[in-house]
C-alpha positions in Angstrom: 212.6 57.6 -52.1 215.3 56.6 -49.8 218.3 59.2 -49.2 220.6 56.9 -49.9 223.8 59.3 -48.8 222.3 60.5 -45.7 222.7 56.6 -44.3 226.2 56.1 -46.0 228.3 55.2 -42.5 232.6 55.7 -42.9 233.7 52.5 -44.0 233.6 52.5 -46.8 229.8 53.2 -47.7 228.6 50.5 -46.1 224.9 51.0 -43.8 224.2 49.5 -40.7 222.9 46.0 -40.2 219.1 47.9 -39.0 219.7 50.6 -41.9 220.1 47.5 -44.7 217.2 45.4 -43.3 214.3 47.8 -43.6 215.3 49.1 -46.7 215.0 45.2 -47.9 212.4 45.1 -46.4 210.8 48.5 -48.2 211.7 47.7 -51.6 210.3 43.9 -51.1 206.8 45.6 -50.2 207.1 48.1 -53.2 207.7 44.3 -55.0 205.7 42.8 -53.7 202.3 45.2 -54.0 203.3 47.1 -57.0 205.9 45.2 -59.2 203.6 41.3 -58.9 200.3 42.3 -60.0 202.4 43.8 -63.4 204.6 41.4 -63.8 201.3 38.3 -63.0 199.4 40.5 -65.8 202.7 40.5 -68.3 202.6 36.5 -67.9 199.5 36.0 -68.2 199.3 34.6 -65.0 196.3 33.9 -62.6 197.8 32.8 -60.2 201.0 31.5 -58.7 201.7 28.7 -55.5 205.3 28.9 -53.8 205.7 26.3 -51.2 208.9 24.8 -50.1 210.1 22.9 -47.0 212.6 24.4 -44.0 216.2 23.9 -45.2 214.8 23.2 -48.8 213.9 26.7 -49.7 212.6 27.0 -53.2 215.5 29.9 -54.7 212.5 32.4 -54.9 211.7 32.0 -51.3 214.4 34.1 -50.1 213.0 37.1 -52.6 209.7 36.6 -50.7 210.2 37.2 -47.3 211.8 40.3 -44.9 214.9 39.4 -43.9 214.7 39.1 -40.8 213.1 35.3 -42.1 215.8 33.4 -42.9 214.2 30.0 -43.6 211.2 28.7 -44.8 208.7 27.4 -41.8 208.3 24.0 -42.1 206.3 24.1 -44.8 206.3 28.0 -46.3 203.4 28.3 -48.4 203.0 32.1 -50.7 200.2 32.0 -52.9 199.6 35.6 -55.7 196.4 36.1 -56.9 195.5 38.1 -59.9 191.8 37.7 -61.4 189.8 38.6 -64.3 188.4 42.3 -62.7 192.2 42.9 -61.6 191.8 42.0 -58.1 195.4 41.2 -56.8 196.3 39.5 -53.6 199.1 38.3 -52.0 198.4 35.6 -49.5 201.0 33.5 -46.6 199.6 29.9 -46.3 202.1 29.5 -44.0 202.3 29.0 -40.3 201.0 32.6 -39.0 204.2 34.6 -38.5 204.4 38.3 -37.6 207.6 39.3 -39.2 205.3 38.3 -42.5 202.1 40.1 -41.5 203.5 43.3 -43.4 203.8 41.7 -46.6 200.9 39.1 -46.4 197.5 38.7 -45.5 197.2 35.9 -43.3 194.9 33.0 -44.7 195.8 29.7 -43.0 195.3 29.1 -39.4 197.0 25.9 -38.0 194.0 25.6 -35.9 190.7 25.6 -38.0 192.9 23.1 -40.7 195.6 21.6 -41.8 197.6 23.4 -44.4 197.0 21.3 -47.3 193.2 22.0 -46.5 194.0 25.4 -46.3 195.4 25.7 -49.6 192.3 23.8 -51.9 189.7 26.2 -50.1 192.5 29.6 -50.8 192.9 28.4 -54.6 188.8 27.3 -54.7 187.6 30.7 -53.7 189.9 32.0 -56.2 189.1 29.4 -59.2 192.2 30.2 -60.7 192.2 28.8 -64.9 196.0 27.5 -63.4 197.8 27.3 -60.8 201.7 28.5 -61.8 204.0 26.1 -59.6 208.4 27.2 -59.7 209.4 24.0 -62.4 211.9 25.0 -65.4 214.1 23.1 -67.4 217.0 25.6 -68.5 216.0 27.9 -65.4 217.0 26.1 -62.3 216.6 29.2 -59.5 212.8 28.5 -60.7 212.9 24.5 -60.3 212.4 24.5 -56.5 208.9 22.4 -56.4 209.9 19.4 -54.4 208.7 16.0 -55.7 207.2 15.4 -52.7 205.2 18.3 -52.6 204.4 18.4 -55.8 202.7 14.6 -54.5 201.0 16.2 -52.0 199.6 19.0 -54.6 198.4 17.1 -56.9 195.2 15.9 -55.0 194.2 19.4 -53.5 194.6 20.9 -57.0 192.8 19.0 -58.7 194.4 19.1 -62.4 195.2 22.9 -61.8 199.0 23.0 -61.4 200.8 24.2 -63.7 205.2 24.2 -64.5 205.2 27.7 -65.6 208.4 29.4 -65.0 207.9 32.7 -66.2 206.9 34.3 -63.9 209.0 33.5 -61.5 212.0 34.4 -64.1 210.5 38.0 -64.6 210.0 38.3 -60.7 213.8 37.6 -60.2 215.0 39.3 -63.0 213.4 42.7 -62.8 214.7 45.3 -60.6 212.3 48.3 -59.3 213.0 52.0 -59.9 214.9 51.8 -55.8 217.0 48.9 -56.7 218.2 50.8 -59.3 218.9 53.3 -57.5 220.6 52.2 -54.7 223.0 49.7 -56.8 225.6 51.7 -57.9 226.0 51.6 -54.2 226.8 48.4 -54.2 229.0 48.4 -57.1 231.3 51.1 -55.9 231.9 49.3 -52.2 233.6 46.4 -54.7 235.3 48.9 -56.4 236.9 50.0 -53.5 238.1 46.8 -52.5 239.4 46.2 -55.8 241.4 49.5 -55.7 242.7 49.0 -52.5 243.6 45.0 -54.0 245.7 46.7 -56.5 247.9 48.5 -54.6 251.7 48.3 -53.3 251.0 47.7 -49.9 249.6 44.8 -50.9 251.1 43.3 -53.3 254.7 43.3 -52.9 257.0 42.6 -56.4 258.4 39.6 -55.6 256.6 38.5 -52.9 253.1 38.5 -52.8 250.9 35.6 -54.4 248.2 36.1 -57.1 246.7 34.2 -54.3 247.7 36.0 -51.6 245.9 38.9 -53.1 242.4 36.6 -53.3 242.9 36.1 -49.9 243.2 39.6 -49.2 239.9 40.2 -50.9 238.0 37.9 -49.8 239.2 39.0 -45.7 238.3 42.8 -46.6 234.8 41.4 -47.6 234.4 39.4 -44.5 235.5 42.4 -42.4 233.2 44.3 -44.2 229.7 42.5 -43.1 229.0 40.6 -46.4 229.5 38.5 -48.7 231.9 37.1 -51.8 228.8 36.2 -53.3 232.1 33.7 -54.9 235.1 32.8 -54.3 237.6 35.8 -55.9 239.9 34.9 -58.6 243.5 36.5 -59.5 245.3 35.3 -61.7 248.0 36.8 -64.7 250.0 37.1 -67.7 253.6 37.7 -68.1 256.1 38.8 -71.3 256.8 34.9 -72.4 254.3 33.2 -69.8 252.3 30.4 -72.2 249.0 30.7 -70.1 246.3 33.1 -70.7 245.6 33.0 -66.7 248.3 32.1 -64.0 247.5 31.4 -61.0 249.4 30.3 -57.4 252.8 33.0 -58.7 254.7 35.5 -57.7 253.5 38.5 -58.6 256.7 40.6 -60.7 256.8 43.1 -62.3 255.9 43.4 -65.5 252.8 41.1 -64.8 249.8 42.1 -65.8 247.4 41.0 -63.4 243.1 39.9 -64.2 240.8 39.9 -60.6 237.5 38.3 -60.5 235.0 39.0 -57.8 231.3 40.1 -56.8 230.1 40.8 -53.4 226.1 40.6 -52.1 224.5 44.2 -50.6 221.6 44.8 -49.0 220.4 41.3 -48.9 219.6 40.9 -53.1 222.4 43.5 -55.2 225.3 41.4 -55.9 227.9 42.6 -58.1 230.2 40.6 -60.9 233.6 42.7 -62.2 236.9 42.3 -63.7 239.5 44.4 -64.0 243.4 44.5 -64.5 246.0 45.6 -62.9 249.3 46.1 -64.4 252.8 46.0 -61.9 255.3 48.5 -63.1 258.9 47.7 -63.3 261.6 50.1 -61.9 262.2 53.3 -63.8 257.9 52.7 -65.7 256.2 55.9 -64.5 253.3 55.0 -67.6 251.5 51.1 -69.2 252.9 49.9 -72.1 251.4 51.4 -74.9 250.9 47.8 -76.6 248.9 46.5 -73.3 246.4 50.1 -73.2 246.0 50.0 -77.4 244.7 46.3 -76.9 242.7 47.2 -73.7 241.0 49.8 -75.6 240.2 47.7 -77.7 238.5 45.9 -74.8 236.3 48.2 -74.2 235.5 49.4 -77.8 234.0 45.6 -77.3 231.9 46.6 -74.3 230.8 49.1 -76.4 229.1 47.4 -79.7 227.8 44.7 -76.1 225.5 47.6 -74.8 224.9 49.3 -78.5 223.5 45.9 -79.1 220.6 45.3 -76.1 217.3 45.6 -77.1 213.8 45.0 -75.8 212.8 42.4 -77.0 215.4 40.2 -78.9 216.4 37.3 -77.6 220.4 36.6 -75.9 221.1 34.6 -78.6 220.5 37.4 -81.1 221.7 40.2 -79.6 225.1 37.9 -79.3 224.8 37.5 -82.7 224.4 40.8 -83.9 227.2 42.6 -81.2 230.5 39.2 -82.5 229.2 39.9 -85.8 230.1 43.9 -85.8 232.9 43.5 -83.4 234.6 40.7 -86.2 234.0 43.4 -88.7 236.0 46.2 -87.2 239.0 43.0 -87.2 238.5 42.3 -83.8 239.1 38.6 -81.8 236.0 38.7 -79.2 234.3 36.1 -76.8 231.1 37.4 -75.3 229.3 35.2 -72.0 227.5 38.2 -70.6 224.8 36.8 -67.7 221.7 38.4 -65.9 222.4 39.1 -62.2 220.3 41.1 -59.6 219.1 38.5 -56.5 221.7 36.1 -57.8 224.6 36.8 -59.0 224.5 34.0 -62.2 220.7 35.2 -62.6 217.5 34.5 -64.6 216.8 35.9 -67.7 218.7 35.8 -71.0 222.3 34.4 -71.8 224.1 36.3 -73.9 226.9 33.8 -75.0 228.7 31.4 -72.4 232.2 31.2 -72.1 232.4 27.2 -73.3 229.9 28.0 -76.2 230.8 30.7 -78.7 227.4 30.4 -80.9 223.6 29.3 -80.4 222.7 28.8 -76.4 219.6 26.6 -75.8 216.8 27.4 -73.8 218.1 30.3 -71.8 220.0 31.8 -75.0 216.3 32.0 -75.9 215.3 34.4 -73.7 214.0 38.0 -74.1 215.9 40.9 -73.3 213.0 43.2 -71.0 213.6 46.6 -69.3 214.6 47.1 -66.0 217.3 44.7 -65.6 220.4 44.2 -64.7 223.6 42.7 -66.3 227.3 41.2 -66.2 228.2 42.4 -69.6 231.7 39.7 -69.2 233.6 39.4 -72.4 237.2 39.5 -74.0 239.1 40.3 -76.8 243.2 39.3 -78.1 245.6 41.7 -78.9 249.4 41.3 -80.0 251.0 43.5 -78.0 254.7 44.8 -79.2 256.6 45.1 -76.3 256.1 42.0 -75.6 257.6 40.6 -79.0 253.9 40.5 -80.5 252.9 37.7 -78.4 248.8 37.6 -77.8 247.7 39.2 -74.8 243.5 38.3 -73.6 241.9 41.5 -72.4 239.3 40.1 -69.8 236.7 42.7 -68.3 233.5 42.4 -66.6 230.9 45.2 -65.8 227.8 45.5 -63.9 225.3 47.5 -65.7 221.5 48.2 -66.1 219.2 48.3 -68.4 216.2 50.4 -68.5 214.6 53.4 -70.7 215.6 51.1 -73.5 219.6 52.4 -72.6 222.2 50.6 -70.7 224.2 52.3 -68.0 227.5 51.7 -65.9 227.4 52.1 -62.7 231.1 53.1 -62.1 233.6 55.2 -64.2 236.8 52.9 -63.7 235.7 51.1 -66.8 238.3 52.5 -69.4 240.9 52.0 -66.7 243.8 49.5 -66.4 245.4 49.8 -62.5 248.8 50.8 -62.7 250.8 49.2 -59.1 
C-alpha cells in the first residue's frame, strides 16, 4: 500500500513528478491485472479491443498506458481476452515499446506480419464470441472507434466485432482501493487553492474583480505544475442584484462569492468543487444569519442526495427520490450531479442535469456501482431576510466517493462559508 504521507512535498502536498508517474503506473498495473478481468466477467465481455491512431486517440487510451506514453504510436492497439476457463490476457498489438512491456504481453512483431494480420491471428487463436469495440450513443468517452479503423477491422474480424460500451464505461468509472486512498490528497490541494483565493491577500473589495480571482486560481494551479481541467468560474450575488451569477464585476463588501473549479492530479484524479465566500462589511464579524440559514438548507440537500445513493439504482431513480424528499421538506432544489474520475465529467450515471430537471435518457439510465466517485452538484434557493427577503441561490459541489454502499466526503469544509 502506498504511504502517501511519506511522499508529500512541503509545497501544497504536491509529489515530485517522478513519484507522481510511479504511483500512476503502479495503479495502472493493478487495474490491468486485477480490475480488468473482474469487470470483463461482470459485463459478459470475453474480448475487448481498443485501437486508435496518433493524435486521434481513443478517450480510453490514456487510461491504459503508463504516464510516459503520451500518445498512440502510429496505430496503437490493446486486446484484453478472458476465456470460459478464466484465462485472462492483456496483449499489446502496438509497435514494440519497452515502456509497455510491464503491462502487456507483446503480441505483434512488425518484422513478421502486418498489424492487422497480428490482430486477426490473436483473435482467431482465442476464438471469442464477440470482440467489443468502443462505440457508444450516450457516452462520448466510450465512443472512440473511428470510421477508418472500423472499416479496416471489418474484414479482419469476420463478423465478430460488436459495438459495446459496457466494459469501457465500467473501466472508466471504477476506482480501485489505491485510487480511493489517494483521491482526498488531490481534493485537499484544490481546497487549499480555493481557500487561498478567498482571502484579503487576494481580494481587495472595491478593486478586485471576479475575473482577477479566476486568473489567480489558474496561475496558482499552473505554478504547482498541475492542470485545471476547466477554466475556473468566479461569480457573485449581492443585495439588490437581479442576477444569480454576476461575473466580470468588481467585488464589493457584502457580496456572496461563488467559485467553481477543478484540477487534475496524479494524471487521472479530477476534482470538481463549488464553495461560497462572504465578503465581510466594515464592522461585521460574522456572516449574516439569513445567509447561513440558506446555506444550511443546501447542506441538508447534500445529505438527502447522498442518502439516496444506492447500488443498482439508475441516475434517474436517485434523482427522483432525492428531489421528492427535498421538496417534501420544503426546499426549492435543483440537482445535477455527475460521475468523476479520469475525466471531470465522467462515465456512468448522470443524476439530473442543470438544463433537464427530469428524466435524462441514455446516461441517466446507467446504474450506480460501488467504488465510484461523483461530483455532488446541486443548489437550493432561499430568501435572505437581511437582503430584504431577496431570493439567493446557494450553489454547492463536492467531490465524493461511493464505496461500501456509503458516500464519503473528501474534505470537512463543506459546511462552511468562508468569511473574507
